[in-house]
C-alpha positions as CSV (number, residue, x, y, z in Angstrom):
1,M,-4.2,11.4,-18.0
2,P,-4.8,7.9,-17.6
3,G,-3.7,6.1,-14.8
4,L,-2.9,9.6,-12.5
5,L,-4.3,9.8,-9.1
6,L,-5.0,13.7,-7.4
7,S,-5.6,13.7,-3.8
8,G,-8.2,15.9,-3.9
9,A,-10.0,14.8,-6.1
10,V,-10.8,11.1,-5.8
11,G,-9.7,10.7,-2.0
12,I,-7.0,8.9,0.0
13,Y,-8.5,6.7,1.2
14,A,-9.2,5.8,-2.1
15,E,-5.8,5.8,-3.4
16,L,-4.7,4.0,-1.2
17,R,-7.5,0.9,-1.6
18,G,-6.4,1.1,-5.1
19,F,-2.9,1.0,-3.8
20,V,-3.4,-2.3,-1.9
21,L,-6.0,-3.6,-4.5
22,A,-2.8,-3.1,-7.4
23,H,-0.5,-5.6,-4.7
24,R,-2.3,-7.5,-2.7
25,E,-0.5,-10.5,-5.2
26,C,2.4,-9.7,-4.3
27,G,2.5,-10.5,-0.9
28,V,2.2,-9.2,2.5
29,L,1.9,-4.9,2.5
30,R,3.5,-3.3,5.4
31,G,2.7,0.1,7.1
32,A,3.5,2.8,9.3
33,S,2.4,6.0,10.7
34,K,4.6,8.6,12.1
35,A,2.6,12.0,14.1
36,L,3.1,15.3,12.2
37,D,3.4,18.6,14.1
38,G,-0.2,20.2,14.0
39,G,-1.6,17.0,14.3
40,G,-1.4,15.5,11.6
41,V,0.3,12.0,10.4
42,R,2.6,10.0,7.7
43,L,1.4,7.0,6.2
44,A,3.5,4.6,4.4
45,V,2.4,1.1,2.9
46,I,5.3,-0.7,1.2
47,C,5.1,-3.4,-1.2
48,P,7.2,-6.0,-0.9
49,C,7.5,-5.4,-5.1
50,G,9.2,-2.2,-4.0
51,A,6.0,-0.2,-4.2
52,R,5.3,2.4,-1.6
53,F,2.5,4.7,-0.8
54,A,3.0,7.5,1.1
55,R,0.9,10.8,1.7
56,S,0.3,12.7,5.0
57,V,-2.6,13.4,6.2
58,S,-4.2,17.0,7.8
59,P,-6.3,16.1,11.0
60,R,-9.3,17.8,9.5
61,D,-8.7,15.4,6.9
62,P,-12.3,13.4,6.6
63,D,-10.9,10.1,5.7
64,A,-8.5,11.0,8.2
65,E,-9.7,8.2,11.0
66,R,-10.6,5.7,8.8
67,L,-7.0,5.9,7.5
68,Q,-5.6,5.1,10.4
69,E,-7.7,2.0,11.1
70,A,-7.5,1.0,7.9
71,L,-3.4,1.0,8.5
72,A,-3.6,-0.7,11.5
73,A,-4.3,-4.1,9.4
74,F,-0.9,-3.6,7.8
75,Q,1.2,-2.7,11.1
76,A,3.6,-5.5,11.4
């Protein structure tokens, strides 16, 4: 299916990068994170156009640390 992204096949970091590239001309993207029970984290990036990127990341996810670092760029 064209345009379908599966986090298991592509990876959450690649999905976030795609979201940022698709929405970078909309304005300033804002982000937030919230710790989850069990050591994971909930990531969210919000675009001024209303689009949202939200994922739960397991501490065992190979991209977990890289995602946290990337999200820091969007936090106000």
